C-alpha positions in Angstrom: 17.6 -25.2 -4.8 15.1 -24.0 -2.1 17.5 -25.1 0.6 20.1 -22.5 -0.3 17.6 -19.7 -0.3 16.5 -20.4 3.2 20.1 -20.5 4.4 20.7 -17.1 2.9 17.4 -15.8 4.4 18.6 -17.2 7.8 21.9 -15.3 7.5 20.1 -12.1 6.6 17.8 -12.5 9.6 20.8 -13.2 11.9 22.5 -10.0 10.6 19.4 -8.0 11.3 19.2 -9.5 14.8 22.8 -8.6 15.5 22.2 -5.0 14.3 19.1 -4.7 16.6 21.2 -6.1 19.5 23.7 -3.4 19.0 21.0 -0.7 18.8 19.4 -2.0 22.0 22.8 -2.0 23.8 23.3 1.6 22.7 19.8 2.5 24.0 20.4 0.8 27.3 23.7 2.7 27.8 21.9 6.0 26.9 19.1 5.3 29.4 21.5 4.5 32.2 23.3 7.8 31.6 19.9 9.6 31.7 18.6 7.9 34.8 17.3 10.5 37.4 
């Protein structure tokens, strides 16, 4: 069923977005620590 595949793809995409959010938050914290 094509419907199930797109649901799985959506979940994978959401996981990637969550990962990126975490990395962005880390970068923002690092930048704040390095501000001159």
